[in-house]
All heavy atoms as an XYZ file, in Angstrom:
672
protein
N     -25.898    -44.644    -27.402
C     -26.655    -43.477    -27.275
C     -26.881    -43.075    -25.835
O     -27.098    -43.960    -25.000
C     -28.001    -43.635    -28.035
C     -28.721    -42.384    -28.185
S     -29.896    -42.572    -29.528
C     -30.884    -41.162    -29.221
N     -26.880    -41.806    -25.533
C     -27.043    -41.285    -24.176
C     -28.507    -41.274    -23.830
O     -29.370    -40.955    -24.638
C     -26.448    -39.891    -24.043
O     -25.096    -39.911    -24.366
N     -28.734    -41.518    -22.580
C     -30.113    -41.430    -22.035
C     -30.392    -39.912    -21.757
O     -29.459    -39.095    -21.678
C     -30.239    -42.183    -20.704
O     -29.455    -41.597    -19.766
C     -29.876    -43.624    -20.907
N     -31.660    -39.574    -21.629
C     -31.984    -38.185    -21.319
C     -31.331    -37.681    -20.016
O     -30.844    -36.581    -19.914
C     -33.536    -38.153    -21.204
C     -33.960    -39.281    -22.080
C     -32.852    -40.317    -21.931
N     -31.232    -38.584    -19.031
C     -30.582    -38.199    -17.764
C     -29.116    -37.908    -17.969
O     -28.588    -36.948    -17.469
C     -30.785    -39.331    -16.726
C     -30.148    -39.081    -15.366
C     -30.649    -37.791    -14.725
C     -30.344    -40.248    -14.486
N     -28.419    -38.779    -18.757
C     -27.027    -38.550    -19.020
C     -26.809    -37.224    -19.777
O     -25.855    -36.493    -19.466
C     -26.458    -39.715    -19.827
C     -26.313    -40.967    -19.056
C     -25.945    -42.193    -19.930
O     -26.241    -42.187    -21.113
O     -25.268    -43.120    -19.387
N     -27.661    -36.933    -20.737
C     -27.550    -35.681    -21.467
C     -27.785    -34.476    -20.537
O     -27.065    -33.475    -20.610
C     -28.596    -35.628    -22.624
C     -28.245    -36.537    -23.757
C     -29.301    -36.429    -24.862
C     -28.989    -37.354    -25.977
N     -30.021    -37.313    -27.018
N     -28.736    -34.624    -19.661
C     -29.077    -33.582    -18.671
C     -27.838    -33.348    -17.759
O     -27.441    -32.193    -17.534
C     -30.309    -33.965    -17.915
C     -30.719    -32.974    -16.863
N     -31.323    -31.801    -17.196
C     -30.545    -32.956    -15.533
C     -31.540    -31.103    -16.090
N     -31.102    -31.732    -15.066
N     -27.269    -34.435    -17.307
C     -26.086    -34.320    -16.388
C     -24.893    -33.747    -17.154
O     -24.137    -32.935    -16.605
C     -25.782    -35.694    -15.779
C     -26.736    -36.246    -14.750
C     -26.417    -37.644    -14.339
C     -26.888    -35.318    -13.575
N     -24.717    -34.174    -18.395
C     -23.609    -33.676    -19.156
C     -23.750    -32.144    -19.372
O     -22.774    -31.394    -19.299
C     -23.587    -34.398    -20.523
C     -22.360    -34.059    -21.337
C     -22.333    -34.884    -22.623
O     -22.591    -36.118    -22.549
O     -21.996    -34.302    -23.676
N     -25.002    -31.733    -19.668
C     -25.235    -30.273    -19.881
C     -24.888    -29.513    -18.611
O     -24.191    -28.470    -18.695
C     -26.735    -30.066    -20.256
C     -27.066    -28.635    -20.259
C     -26.775    -27.821    -21.309
C     -27.835    -28.060    -19.200
C     -27.118    -26.462    -21.331
C     -28.146    -26.752    -19.175
C     -27.815    -25.942    -20.276
N     -25.352    -30.017    -17.467
C     -25.066    -29.308    -16.223
C     -23.569    -29.319    -15.858
O     -23.035    -28.373    -15.315
C     -25.898    -29.873    -15.075
C     -27.320    -29.371    -15.131
N     -27.658    -28.109    -14.860
C     -28.495    -30.041    -15.495
C     -28.994    -27.947    -15.041
N     -29.477    -29.103    -15.425
N     -22.881    -30.416    -16.213
C     -21.426    -30.472    -16.007
C     -20.721    -29.422    -16.816
O     -19.795    -28.756    -16.340
C     -20.893    -31.870    -16.316
S     -21.256    -33.089    -15.068
N     -21.149    -29.322    -18.060
C     -20.569    -28.263    -18.949
C     -20.779    -26.876    -18.373
O     -19.911    -25.992    -18.415
C     -21.123    -28.372    -20.328
C     -20.630    -29.562    -21.104
C     -21.351    -29.813    -22.426
O     -22.221    -28.977    -22.803
O     -21.025    -30.803    -23.105
N     -22.044    -26.645    -17.891
C     -22.335    -25.341    -17.301
C     -21.492    -25.099    -16.061
O     -21.009    -23.939    -15.874
C     -23.825    -25.255    -16.939
C     -24.780    -25.299    -18.155
C     -24.518    -24.127    -19.055
O     -24.433    -23.001    -18.706
N     -24.387    -24.452    -20.367
N     -21.318    -26.134    -15.240
C     -20.477    -25.948    -14.039
C     -19.014    -25.663    -14.469
O     -18.354    -24.792    -13.799
C     -20.551    -27.181    -13.175
C     -21.829    -27.357    -12.371
C     -21.869    -28.738    -11.704
C     -21.954    -26.257    -11.361
N     -18.515    -26.323    -15.483
C     -17.169    -26.073    -15.957
C     -16.985    -24.630    -16.426
O     -15.975    -23.964    -16.147
C     -16.799    -27.024    -17.061
C     -16.484    -28.404    -16.613
C     -16.193    -29.359    -17.751
O     -15.907    -28.921    -18.881
O     -16.197    -30.581    -17.516
N     -18.001    -24.122    -17.144
C     -17.973    -22.706    -17.554
C     -17.967    -21.792    -16.392
O     -17.163    -20.782    -16.362
C     -19.181    -22.405    -18.435
C     -19.091    -23.035    -19.821
C     -20.400    -22.631    -20.639
C     -20.363    -23.303    -21.978
N     -21.604    -23.010    -22.720
N     -18.780    -22.034    -15.399
C     -18.798    -21.214    -14.199
C     -17.489    -21.300    -13.454
O     -16.925    -20.231    -12.949
C     -19.939    -21.633    -13.279
C     -21.292    -21.235    -13.730
C     -21.444    -19.721    -13.704
C     -22.808    -19.319    -14.154
N     -22.969    -17.896    -14.336
N     -16.914    -22.448    -13.333
C     -15.578    -22.614    -12.657
C     -14.532    -21.809    -13.436
O     -13.746    -21.079    -12.789
C     -15.211    -24.089    -12.600
C     -16.097    -24.808    -11.574
C     -13.726    -24.253    -12.234
C     -15.937    -26.337    -11.556
N     -14.528    -21.862    -14.719
C     -13.567    -21.097    -15.526
C     -13.787    -19.587    -15.323
O     -12.801    -18.855    -15.162
C     -13.684    -21.432    -16.988
C     -13.129    -22.781    -17.339
O     -12.318    -23.337    -16.575
N     -13.573    -23.374    -18.448
N     -15.034    -19.142    -15.302
C     -15.323    -17.712    -15.063
C     -14.796    -17.291    -13.667
O     -14.178    -16.233    -13.518
C     -16.829    -17.458    -15.121
C     -17.398    -17.530    -16.521
C     -18.930    -17.380    -16.535
O     -19.497    -17.012    -15.560
O     -19.499    -17.711    -17.590
N     -15.077    -18.135    -12.671
C     -14.620    -17.814    -11.316
C     -13.118    -17.856    -11.191
O     -12.527    -16.963    -10.514
C     -15.242    -18.821    -10.275
C     -16.733    -18.652    -10.069
C     -17.292    -19.811     -9.209
C     -17.098    -17.321     -9.447
N     -12.455    -18.727    -11.864
C     -10.998    -18.749    -11.837
C     -10.448    -17.483    -12.458
O      -9.455    -16.931    -11.968
C     -10.470    -19.999    -12.561
C     -10.615    -21.291    -11.729
C     -10.221    -22.508    -12.506
O     -10.089    -22.480    -13.789
O      -9.986    -23.547    -11.833
N     -11.071    -17.040    -13.552
C     -10.659    -15.791    -14.170
C     -10.858    -14.575    -13.205
O      -9.952    -13.749    -13.089
C     -11.449    -15.602    -15.482
C     -11.113    -14.318    -16.210
N      -9.894    -14.192    -16.851
C     -11.772    -13.171    -16.351
C      -9.826    -12.967    -17.376
N     -10.972    -12.342    -17.089
N     -11.981    -14.555    -12.549
C     -12.259    -13.456    -11.628
C     -11.273    -13.495    -10.480
O     -10.734    -12.428    -10.067
C     -13.692    -13.567    -11.078
C     -14.711    -13.250    -12.196
C     -13.909    -12.665     -9.915
C     -16.147    -13.547    -11.919
N     -10.950    -14.656     -9.982
C     -10.020    -14.825     -8.869
C      -8.660    -14.294     -9.344
O      -7.936    -13.616     -8.605
C      -9.936    -16.303     -8.376
C     -11.263    -16.615     -7.634
C      -8.714    -16.520     -7.487
C     -11.409    -18.101     -7.294
N      -8.243    -14.702    -10.567
C      -6.992    -14.273    -11.050
C      -6.909    -12.756    -11.144
O      -5.853    -12.163    -10.791
C      -6.794    -14.869    -12.445
O      -5.556    -14.429    -13.003
N      -7.982    -12.147    -11.654
C      -8.023    -10.667    -11.679
C      -7.936    -10.050    -10.322
O      -7.206     -9.097    -10.127
C      -9.309    -10.213    -12.369
C      -9.369    -10.444    -13.891
C     -10.673    -10.024    -14.512
O     -11.662     -9.840    -13.775
O     -10.697     -9.855    -15.744
N      -8.655    -10.584     -9.392
C      -8.645    -10.055     -8.016
C      -7.253    -10.191     -7.411
O      -6.794     -9.324     -6.654
C      -9.677    -10.791     -7.122
C     -11.094    -10.500     -7.573
C     -11.440     -9.019     -7.408
O     -11.074     -8.352     -6.459
N     -12.190     -8.501     -8.398
N      -6.582    -11.303     -7.638
C      -5.217    -11.460     -7.120
C      -4.260    -10.437     -7.732
O      -3.424     -9.902     -7.022
C      -4.742    -12.890     -7.406
C      -5.396    -13.951     -6.555
C      -5.015    -15.355     -6.965
O      -4.492    -15.551     -8.087
O      -5.277    -16.283     -6.178
N      -4.474    -10.120     -8.993
C      -3.603     -9.074     -9.608
C      -3.919     -7.737     -8.991
O      -2.966     -6.971     -8.734
N      -5.171     -7.440     -8.729
C      -5.527     -6.209     -8.102
C      -4.942     -6.124     -6.710
O      -4.359     -5.117     -6.272
C      -7.039     -6.019     -8.076
C      -7.594     -5.788     -9.490
C      -7.474     -4.852     -7.149
C      -9.095     -5.894     -9.611
N      -5.073     -7.210     -5.960
C      -4.533     -7.302     -4.591
C      -3.021     -7.055     -4.612
O      -2.495     -6.301     -3.782
C      -4.883     -8.593     -3.981
C      -4.401     -8.738     -2.543
C      -4.744    -10.134     -1.911
O      -5.502    -10.875     -2.575
O      -4.206    -10.410     -0.833
N      -2.323     -7.712     -5.540
C      -0.921     -7.535     -5.638
C      -0.524     -6.091     -5.916
O       0.406     -5.567     -5.369
C      -0.354     -8.442     -6.702
C       1.202     -8.451     -6.792
C       1.702     -9.391     -7.825
O       0.986     -9.846     -8.727
N       2.966     -9.712     -7.747
N      -1.281     -5.430     -6.807
C      -1.060     -4.045     -7.136
C      -1.227     -3.171     -5.919
O      -0.411     -2.260     -5.640
C      -2.041     -3.595     -8.279
C      -1.759     -2.204     -8.747
O      -0.654     -1.739     -8.688
N      -2.776     -1.525     -9.201
N      -2.261     -3.416     -5.147
C      -2.515     -2.647     -3.908
C      -1.382     -2.852     -2.927
O      -0.962     -1.911     -2.224
C      -3.870     -2.946     -3.280
C      -5.018     -2.220     -3.953
C      -6.112     -2.905     -4.408
C      -4.987     -0.828     -4.104
C      -7.184     -2.267     -5.044
C      -6.032     -0.176     -4.732
C      -7.132     -0.910     -5.152
O      -8.194     -0.225     -5.759
N      -0.927     -4.081     -2.802
C       0.156     -4.404     -1.881
C       1.411     -3.645     -2.295
O       2.142     -3.092     -1.418
C       0.416     -5.872     -1.812
C      -0.647     -6.634     -1.032
C      -0.452     -8.145     -1.095
O       0.462     -8.617     -1.818
O      -1.221     -8.870     -0.483
N       1.708     -3.590     -3.592
C       2.867     -2.846     -4.051
C       2.716     -1.341     -3.756
O       3.655     -0.676     -3.319
C       3.074     -3.067     -5.557
C       3.518     -4.467     -5.910
C       3.529     -4.756     -7.427
O       2.978     -3.959     -8.183
N       4.124     -5.810     -7.828
N       1.510     -0.837     -4.017
C       1.281      0.576     -3.761
C       1.400      0.905     -2.250
O       1.933      1.934     -1.893
C      -0.051      1.006     -4.297
C      -0.134      1.045     -5.797
C      -1.471      1.329     -6.386
N      -2.011      2.559     -5.954
C      -3.282      2.972     -6.036
N      -4.163      2.129     -6.632
N      -3.662      4.130     -5.609
N       0.892     -0.008     -1.463
C       1.000      0.186      0.002
C       2.448      0.189      0.443
O       2.838      1.037      1.255
C       0.221     -0.914      0.723
C       0.184     -0.866      2.262
C      -0.430      0.438      2.685
C      -0.613     -2.055      2.763
N       3.271     -0.722     -0.086
C       4.651     -0.731      0.229
C       5.369      0.579     -0.175
O       6.161      1.084      0.549
C       5.344     -1.968     -0.381
C       6.795     -2.126     -0.016
C       7.014     -2.245      1.487
O       6.135     -2.784      2.186
O       8.114     -1.767      1.956
N       4.987      1.038     -1.367
C       5.550      2.347     -1.816
C       5.183      3.497     -0.898
O       5.982      4.307     -0.561
C       5.102      2.673     -3.223
C       5.709      1.760     -4.298
C       5.057      1.955     -5.685
O       3.992      2.533     -5.808
N       5.716      1.464     -6.703
N       3.933      3.491     -0.444
C       3.450      4.492      0.468
C       4.210      4.390      1.843
O       4.538      5.427      2.402
C       1.955      4.400      0.714
C       1.134      4.694     -0.543
S      -0.574      4.217     -0.298
C      -1.291      5.870     -0.349
N       4.449      3.193      2.276
C       5.218      3.004      3.520
C       6.609      3.589      3.393
O       7.184      4.212      4.274
C       5.267      1.545      3.902
C       3.944      0.987      4.449
C       4.140     -0.466      4.909
N       2.880     -0.923      5.520
C       2.317     -2.064      5.203
N       2.879     -2.814      4.296
N       1.205     -2.436      5.801
N       7.221      3.283      2.228
C       8.593      3.813      1.967
C       8.596      5.346      1.911
O       9.501      5.985      2.458
C       9.156      3.224      0.665
C       9.443      1.719      0.780
C       9.782      1.113     -0.579
O       9.841      1.827     -1.601
O       9.984     -0.102     -0.616
N       7.575      5.908      1.229
C       7.470      7.334      1.192
C       7.258      7.950      2.562
O       7.877      8.960      2.918
C       6.294      7.741      0.271
O       6.537      7.209     -1.037
C       6.154      9.239      0.174
N       6.434      7.328      3.370
C       6.195      7.794      4.730
C       7.470      7.743      5.556
O       7.763      8.693      6.273
C       5.084      6.963      5.365
C       4.730      7.350      6.805
C       4.268      8.807      6.913
C       3.589      6.381      7.337
N       8.194      6.654      5.445
C       9.501      6.575      6.139
C      10.457      7.675      5.733
O      11.098      8.300      6.563
C      10.117      5.199      5.936
N      10.434      7.971      4.420
C      11.306      9.030      3.920
C      10.856     10.386      4.508
O      11.694     11.203      4.921
C      11.237      9.072      2.401
O      11.989     10.143      1.901
N       9.552     10.640      4.477
C       9.057     11.862      5.072
C       9.423     11.980      6.560
O       9.727     13.073      7.017
C       7.504     11.993      4.891
C       7.055     12.226      3.487
C       5.735     11.975      3.138
C       7.888     12.734      2.504
C       5.260     12.200      1.812
C       7.432     12.993      1.240
C       6.167     12.713      0.894
O       5.703     12.939     -0.393
N       9.298     10.892      7.279
C       9.614     10.893      8.703
C      11.139     11.282      8.902
O      11.447     12.013      9.847
C       9.352      9.539      9.357
C       7.872      9.343      9.570
C       7.628      8.020     10.255
N       6.182      7.922     10.570
C       5.536      6.791     10.709
N       6.179      5.649     10.443
N       4.268      6.759     10.978
N      11.949     10.802      8.031
C      13.406     11.170      8.103
C      13.614     12.638      7.876
O      14.351     13.305      8.595
C      14.248     10.335      7.115
C      14.411      8.920      7.457
C      15.204      8.118      6.375
O      16.007      8.764      5.632
O      15.001      6.914      6.296
N      12.910     13.180      6.892
C      12.957     14.577      6.563
C      12.500     15.407      7.746
O      13.129     16.423      8.179
C      12.210     14.971      5.277
C      12.059     16.446      5.113
C      12.850     14.286      4.064
N      11.335     15.041      8.327
C      10.788     15.751      9.460
C      11.758     15.720     10.647
O      12.019     16.760     11.298
C       9.402     15.230      9.841
C       8.945     15.750     11.180
C       8.375     15.559      8.727
N      12.295     14.535     10.898
C      13.233     14.428     11.998
C      14.435     15.360     11.801
O      14.891     16.002     12.744
C      13.683     12.973     12.125
O      14.636     12.829     13.149
N      14.979     15.384     10.562
C      16.142     16.241     10.263
C      15.723     17.713     10.454
O      16.521     18.485     11.036
C      16.605     15.975      8.835
C      17.737     16.817      8.395
N      18.988     16.707      8.943
C      17.785     17.840      7.504
C      19.764     17.561      8.414
N      19.066     18.282      7.529
N      14.538     18.055      9.987
C      14.114     19.455     10.154
C      13.916     19.832     11.626
O      14.235     20.946     12.051
C      12.788     19.711      9.357
C      13.012     19.711      7.865
C      11.764     19.830      7.085
O      10.631     19.547      7.592
N      11.834     20.284      5.873
N      13.431     18.893     12.413
C      13.276     19.133     13.822
C      14.625     19.331     14.487
O      14.787     20.258     15.367
C      12.522     17.955     14.513
C      11.052     17.963     14.206
C      10.366     16.719     14.750
O      10.951     15.658     14.879
N       9.069     16.821     15.008
N      15.632     18.581     14.102
C      16.962     18.765     14.620
C      17.488     20.138     14.262
O      18.147     20.810     15.049
C      17.919     17.661     14.051
C      17.637     16.325     14.633
O      16.925     16.199     15.646
O      18.083     15.280     14.056
N      17.248     20.525     13.013
C      17.704     21.871     12.570
C      17.046     22.960     13.375
O      17.677     23.930     13.780
C      17.442     22.051     11.063
C      18.347     21.261     10.160
C      18.077     21.476      8.698
O      16.881     21.650      8.326
N      19.072     21.472      7.870
N      15.767     22.819     13.624
C      15.043     23.819     14.395
C      15.616     23.899     15.804
O      15.832     24.983     16.329
C      13.496     23.474     14.464
C      12.884     23.749     13.054
C      12.783     24.264     15.518
C      11.448     23.201     12.923
N      15.891     22.728     16.424
C      16.477     22.768     17.768
C      17.831     23.471     17.742
O      18.117     24.261     18.647
C      16.624     21.320     18.284
S      15.061     20.574     18.812
N      18.655     23.183     16.760
C      19.937     23.811     16.651
C      19.782     25.323     16.483
O      20.527     26.119     17.082
C      20.767     23.268     15.491
C      21.214     21.831     15.721
O      21.336     21.416     16.875
N      21.515     21.107     14.656
N      18.849     25.761     15.639
C      18.625     27.195     15.436
C      18.132     27.870     16.722
O      18.504     28.987     17.053
C      17.653     27.443     14.315
C      18.171     27.109     12.914
C      17.054     27.202     11.883
C      19.298     28.041     12.522
N      17.283     27.172     17.485
C      16.748     27.684     18.751
C      17.947     27.902     19.721
O      18.007     28.911     20.424
C      15.717     26.812     19.343
C      14.368     26.908     18.684
C      13.327     26.040     19.329
C      11.975     26.164     18.762
N      10.997     25.269     19.373
N      18.822     26.918     19.743
C      19.987     27.023     20.645
C      20.884     28.157     20.240
O      21.393     28.940     21.111
C      20.770     25.690     20.670
C      20.044     24.537     21.330
C      20.795     23.197     21.164
O      21.901     23.175     20.567
O      20.210     22.190     21.629
N      21.114     28.340     18.961
C      21.924     29.457     18.484
C      21.275     30.788     18.825
O      21.952     31.762     19.252
C      22.153     29.335     16.967
C      23.153     28.244     16.589
C      23.281     28.149     15.089
C      24.223     27.027     14.736
N      24.340     26.874     13.284
N      19.949     30.880     18.591
C      19.232     32.076     18.935
C      19.323     32.416     20.407
O      19.539     33.560     20.803
C      17.732     31.990     18.513
C      16.858     33.136     18.765
C      17.376     34.387     18.006
C      15.421     32.856     18.404
N      19.185     31.391     21.241
C      19.263     31.571     22.665
C      20.664     32.098     23.024
O      20.843     33.026     23.887
C      18.953     30.262     23.384
C      18.951     30.371     24.886
N      17.965     31.088     25.556
C      19.767     29.883     25.830
C      18.171     31.020     26.857
N      19.321     30.304     27.060
N      21.706     31.523     22.432
C      23.062     31.960     22.707
C      23.290     33.396     22.278
O      23.934     34.197     22.982
C      24.037     31.026     22.002
N      22.718     33.768     21.157
C      22.815     35.169     20.685
C      22.119     36.100     21.620
O      22.671     37.192     21.965
C      22.200     35.294     19.249
C      23.106     34.566     18.245
C      22.016     36.772     18.845
C      22.483     34.434     16.873
N      20.944     35.693     22.121
C      20.203     36.572     23.090
C      20.970     36.706     24.390
O      21.064     37.792     24.956
C      18.817     35.942     23.348
C      17.852     36.054     22.148
C      16.586     35.295     22.367
O      16.489     34.470     23.256
O      15.634     35.552     21.557
N      21.596     35.616     24.820
C      22.389     35.725     26.035
C      23.576     36.650     25.813
O      23.910     37.481     26.697
C      22.900     34.310     26.498
C      21.681     33.521     27.001
C      23.982     34.412     27.556
C      22.014     32.088     27.341
N      24.241     36.531     24.701
C      25.379     37.440     24.389
C      24.949     38.901     24.351
O      25.652     39.739     24.800
C      26.051     37.044     23.040
C      26.928     35.810     23.168
O      27.372     35.454     24.297
N      27.174     35.144     22.090
N      23.779     39.187     23.814
C      23.272     40.534     23.760
C      23.042     41.112     25.177
O      23.355     42.269     25.473
C      21.993     40.624     22.975
C      22.146     40.562     21.486
C      20.860     40.807     20.775
N      21.044     40.696     19.345
C      20.092     40.462     18.479
N      18.857     40.390     18.910
N      20.341     40.347     17.213
N      22.473     40.257     25.993
C      22.169     40.699     27.360
C      23.497     41.037     28.100
O      23.583     42.018     28.770
C      21.385     39.653     28.170
C      21.330     39.954     29.641
C      19.977     39.536     27.547
N      24.494     40.163     27.992
C      25.722     40.375     28.722
C      26.601     41.425     28.056
O      27.447     42.020     28.724
C      26.490     39.031     28.871
C      25.848     38.133     29.884
C      25.242     36.925     29.515
C      25.817     38.515     31.241
C      24.668     36.143     30.498
C      25.213     37.687     32.205
C      24.670     36.511     31.812
O      24.076     35.694     32.726
N      26.473     41.676     26.781
C      27.304     42.644     26.147
C      26.699     44.084     26.229
O      27.344     45.046     25.833
C      27.601     42.312     24.716
O      26.436     42.236     23.930
N      25.474     44.114     26.614
C      24.791     45.471     26.678
C      25.151     46.238     27.932
O      25.713     45.943     28.815
C      23.296     45.263     26.605
């Protein structure tokens, strides 16, 4: 038969085990959330890189159009 002290310690050990299990569950959920955020962040980085490529291409097109416009203006001046 268990002494009152042993019963008391056993009860507290069970309570600690329950708390440990609860904390492990919470940690597991948090890790899942963190992984989800990391995946979303990586997707956002990829999207940003894609947008940067588009912007760079558009800037190149603008420069080309400015050069063509400048050439047209020069031709108008000399042909007038």
